[in-house]
C-alpha positions in Angstrom: 0.0 0.0 0.0 1.4 3.4 -1.0 1.9 6.1 1.5 0.4 9.4 0.2 1.8 12.6 1.7 0.2 15.9 1.1 1.9 19.2 1.7 4.4 17.9 4.4 7.8 17.7 2.5 9.8 16.9 5.6 8.3 13.4 5.8 9.5 12.0 2.4 12.9 13.8 3.0 13.3 12.0 6.4 12.5 8.7 4.6 15.1 9.4 2.0 17.7 9.9 4.7 16.6 6.7 6.4 17.0 4.8 3.2 20.5 6.3 2.8 21.3 5.2 6.3 20.0 1.7 5.7 22.2 1.2 2.7 25.3 2.7 4.4 24.7 0.3 7.3 24.4 -2.6 4.9 27.6 -1.6 3.1 29.5 -1.4 6.3 28.2 -4.7 7.5 29.0 -6.6 4.3 32.5 -5.1 4.0 33.4 -6.4 0.5 32.0 -8.3 -2.4 29.5 -7.7 -5.1 26.6 -7.1 -2.8 28.7 -4.6 -0.8 29.5 -2.6 -3.9 25.7 -2.6 -4.8 24.9 -1.4 -1.3 27.5 1.3 -1.7 26.1 2.5 -4.9 22.6 2.6 -3.4 24.0 4.4 -0.4 25.6 7.0 -2.6 22.4 7.4 -4.6 20.2 7.8 -1.8 22.6 10.2 -0.1 22.4 12.4 -3.2 18.6 12.3 -3.1 18.7 13.1 0.6 20.9 16.1 -0.1 18.5 17.3 -2.7 15.7 17.0 -0.3 17.4 18.7 2.6 18.3 21.6 0.0 14.7 21.7 -0.9 13.7 22.1 2.7 16.2 24.9 3.2 14.9 26.7 0.1 11.3 26.5 1.4 12.4 28.6 4.4 13.5 31.3 2.0 10.9 31.2 -0.7 7.7 30.8 1.4 6.3 33.5 3.7 3.1 33.4 5.8 0.8 36.5 5.4 -2.4 37.6 6.8 -5.2 38.7 4.5 -5.0 42.6 5.0 -8.7 43.1 5.6 -11.9 43.6 3.7 -11.1 44.8 0.3 -12.3 44.6 -3.4 -10.8 41.4 -4.7 -11.0 40.6 -8.3 -10.2 37.0 -9.2 -9.4 36.2 -12.9 -9.0 32.8 -14.5 -9.7 31.0 -17.7 -11.4 27.9 -16.3 -13.9 27.4 -13.5 -11.8 25.5 -11.0 -8.9 27.7 -11.4 -10.3 30.6 -9.3 -11.0 28.3 -6.4 -7.6 26.6 -6.5 -5.9 29.9 -6.7 -7.8 32.1 -4.4 -10.8 30.3 -3.1 -9.6 30.7 0.4 -8.9 34.3 0.5 -11.9 35.0 -1.8 -14.2 33.3 0.7 -12.3 35.1 3.6 -12.5 38.5 2.1 -16.3 38.1 1.6 -16.9 36.9 5.1 -15.1 39.9 6.8 -17.1 42.3 4.7 -15.1 42.8 1.4 -16.3 42.5 -2.1 -15.2 39.5 -4.2 -15.8 39.3 -7.9 -14.8 36.3 -10.0 -14.4 36.5 -13.8 -13.9 33.3 -16.1 -12.6 34.1 -19.5 -12.6 30.8 -21.5 -15.6 28.5 -21.6 -15.0 24.8 -22.0 -14.9 23.8 -25.7 -16.3 20.3 -25.2 -20.0 19.9 -26.1 -22.2 20.7 -23.0 -19.3 21.2 -20.7 -19.4 25.0 -20.7 -22.9 25.1 -19.1 -22.0 22.3 -16.7 -18.8 24.0 -15.4 -20.4 27.4 -15.2 -23.0 25.8 -13.0 -20.4 24.1 -10.8 -18.5 27.5 -10.5 -21.7 29.3 -9.3 -22.5 26.5 -6.8 -18.8 26.6 -5.5 -18.9 30.4 -4.9 -22.3 30.3 -3.4 -20.6 28.2 -0.6 -18.4 31.2 0.0 -21.4 33.6 0.1 -21.1 35.0 -3.4 -24.2 35.5 -5.5 -24.5 34.6 -9.1 -24.0 38.3 -10.0 -20.6 38.2 -8.5 -19.5 35.4 -10.8 -19.0 36.3 -14.6 -18.4 33.9 -17.5 -17.1 35.5 -20.6 -15.6 34.2 -23.8 -12.5 36.3 -24.3 -9.6 34.0 -25.1 -8.9 32.1 -28.4 -9.6 28.3 -28.6 -7.1 26.2 -26.9 -4.9 25.3 -29.9 -5.5 28.5 -32.0 -3.7 31.8 -32.2 -6.0 34.8 -32.5 -4.1 38.1 -31.6 -7.1 40.2 -32.7 -9.4 38.4 -30.0 -6.6 38.8 -27.4 -6.5 42.6 -28.1 -10.3 42.8 -27.7 -9.9 40.8 -24.5 -7.3 43.3 -23.2 -9.8 46.1 -23.7 -12.5 44.2 -21.9 -10.3 43.4 -19.0 -9.4 47.1 -18.6 -13.1 48.0 -18.6 -13.7 45.3 -15.9 -10.9 46.7 -13.8 -12.2 50.2 -14.2 -15.8 49.3 -13.4 -15.1 47.1 -10.3 -12.1 49.3 -8.9 -10.4 46.4 -7.2 -7.9 46.8 -4.3 -6.2 43.5 -5.4 -6.3 41.2 -8.4 -5.5 37.6 -8.5 -4.7 35.8 -11.8 -2.9 32.6 -12.9 0.9 32.7 -13.0 2.7 33.1 -16.4 4.4 29.7 -15.8 4.0 27.6 -19.0 1.5 25.2 -17.5 -1.6 26.0 -19.7 -1.6 28.4 -22.5 -4.9 30.0 -21.3 -3.3 30.6 -17.9 -0.4 32.3 -19.5 -2.6 34.4 -21.6 -4.5 35.8 -18.7 -1.3 36.8 -16.9 0.2 38.3 -20.0 -2.9 40.2 -20.9 -2.9 41.8 -17.4 0.7 42.8 -18.1 -0.6 44.7 -21.1 -3.5 46.6 -19.2 -1.9 47.4 -15.9 -0.4 50.9 -15.9 1.9 52.8 -13.4 -1.2 54.7 -12.3 -3.0 51.7 -10.9 -2.7 51.4 -7.2 -4.2 48.0 -6.7 -2.0 45.0 -5.8 -1.6 42.2 -8.5 -0.8 38.6 -7.6 0.1 35.6 -9.8 -1.2 32.1 -8.5 1.0 29.2 -9.5 -1.0 26.0 -10.3 1.1 23.7 -12.5 4.0 23.9 -14.8 6.7 21.9 -16.6 9.4 23.9 -14.9 11.7 22.2 -12.3 14.7 23.8 -10.6 16.7 22.8 -7.6 16.7 26.4 -6.4 13.2 27.6 -7.2 10.9 24.6 -7.1 11.5 22.8 -3.8 8.2 20.9 -3.6 8.6 19.6 -7.2 12.1 18.4 -6.2 10.9 16.5 -3.1 8.1 14.9 -5.3 10.7 13.8 -7.8 13.1 12.4 -5.2 10.4 10.6 -3.2 9.5 8.6 -6.4 12.7 6.6 -5.6 11.3 5.4 -2.2 10.7 1.9 -3.7 7.3 2.8 -5.0 6.0 3.1 -1.5 5.6 6.9 -1.2 4.0 9.6 -3.2 4.4 13.3 -2.2 1.9 15.8 -3.4 3.1 19.3 -2.7 1.6 22.7 -3.3 2.7 24.5 -6.5 6.0 26.3 -6.5 6.9 29.6 -8.2 9.3 29.8 -11.1 11.8 32.3 -9.9 13.1 34.0 -6.9 10.1 35.9 -5.9 8.6 34.8 -2.5 5.5 32.7 -2.4 3.0 34.3 -0.1 1.1 31.7 1.9 -2.2 33.2 3.3 -3.2 32.0 6.8 -6.6 30.5 6.8 -8.6 29.6 9.8 -9.8 26.0 9.9 -13.3 27.0 8.9 -12.0 29.0 5.9 -9.9 26.1 4.7 -12.9 23.7 5.1 -14.9 26.2 3.0 -12.3 25.9 0.2 -12.5 22.1 0.4 -16.4 22.4 0.0 -16.0 24.7 -2.9 -13.6 22.3 -4.6 -16.1 19.5 -4.0 -18.5 21.4 -6.4 -16.4 20.6 -9.4 -17.5 17.0 -10.0 -16.7 17.2 -13.7 -13.0 17.9 -12.8 -12.6 14.9 -10.3 -13.6 16.7 -7.3 -12.1 14.1 -4.8 -8.7 14.6 -6.4 -9.1 18.4 -6.2 -10.1 18.3 -2.5 -7.1 16.1 -1.7 -4.4 17.8 -3.8 -5.6 21.5 -4.0 -6.9 22.3 -0.5 -3.8 24.1 0.7 -3.9 27.8 1.9 -3.8 30.0 -1.1 -0.4 30.8 -2.6 0.1 34.0 -4.3 3.3 35.6 -5.9 3.6 39.5 -6.3 3.3 40.3 -10.0 6.5 42.1 -11.3 5.1 44.9 -13.4 8.5 45.7 -14.8 9.1 42.2 -16.2 8.7 41.9 -19.9 8.7 38.2 -20.6 7.8 36.4 -23.8 8.2 33.0 -22.5 7.7 31.5 -18.9 11.3 30.3 -18.4 14.4 29.6 -20.5 13.7 26.4 -22.4 17.4 25.9 -23.5 18.6 25.0 -20.0 15.4 23.4 -18.6 14.7 20.1 -17.1 11.9 19.9 -19.8 14.4 20.1 -22.6 16.5 17.5 -21.0 13.5 15.1 -20.6 12.4 15.8 -24.3 15.8 14.9 -25.4 15.9 11.7 -23.4 12.6 10.6 -24.9 14.3 10.8 -28.4 17.1 8.5 -27.2 15.3 6.0 -24.9 11.8 4.5 -24.9 9.4 7.2 -23.9 7.6 5.0 -21.4 10.8 4.5 -19.5 11.7 8.1 -19.5 8.2 9.2 -18.4 8.5 6.7 -15.5 11.9 7.8 -14.5 11.8 11.5 -15.3 8.1 12.7 -15.1 7.2 16.1 -16.3 4.5 17.9 -18.2 5.5 17.8 -21.7 5.3 21.5 -22.5 2.5 24.1 -22.2 -1.1 22.5 -22.5 -2.3 23.9 -25.8 1.3 24.2 -27.2 2.5 20.7 -26.5 6.3 19.9 -26.6 6.8 23.7 -26.6 6.2 26.7 -24.4 3.8 29.6 -24.5 5.5 32.5 -26.5 3.6 35.6 -25.9 5.1 37.4 -28.7 3.7 34.9 -31.1 0.3 34.9 -29.4 0.0 38.6 -29.4 1.5 39.7 -32.6 -0.6 40.4 -35.6 0.3 40.1 -39.3 0.5 43.9 -39.4 2.8 44.1 -36.4 5.2 41.6 -37.9 
């Protein structure tokens, strides 16, 4: 039976250290011979994994910071898909509403599968009712291009519409998906906000990490622990919250037990998106990263030196099933598979080029 560990990285790291100690003990006890050499190789391997795990724990102390929600405000939550808003800011959205603030949720990309747009919209309204929002507080718009199409003209119209939403609602804080290469629609929302936010805007803007093909010893400690724990003889799986993709601190917002339970009930509304899995893997306190208004990025991260590029290269040399088992990674941006979102390509019209 596999041990599933959620949001507690110290436990799998401790098990890696225990495995390393076990193999070192076996090597010292055996002394010499082929079995001793095998034990030595295993001891060195698990010592290396343990070192990666310890480094990840140390990086978490630097990258993650606890924060309190500042008080009732006007919170605008943007996302392409219905479950994304709850995953990213369901906790603070509900908390802000409970303490007297105004929370508005805007969805930008209806599901393209037949009948799913209506179903997912109904699930979103049900989820936010749990947090005390009315149906008028939850908007469903069709602003983004279809998943596997480029339409810069539609994106420019979307930018104008987003600006009008901001001007009409007058938020004190905006939460949106992180520009991280996980899903092209997520990246589009973040990049669009970068085009409409001006120096005169006085509201806070936050990016919410959710999933990404990016992995780094320095910047994605939870991902490193998850990758290392896969080597615990198939007995342990670690499910961590999402990391950022650079050195900006991840703000973890303190949620009272009732607020965290509210987020879990909200996630339970998304039956079409495997609600039990969402409740298990996404019921962490909301994690936000301050948006860098001065950053002008066309791609989420440098593909040339990435873990993703290494895995794609290995899949060309070795059986893909073997590589996927040993080196799991999302194979590029959803919607731009085996590649990454390139905002310059998404935004540029024929006239611009």
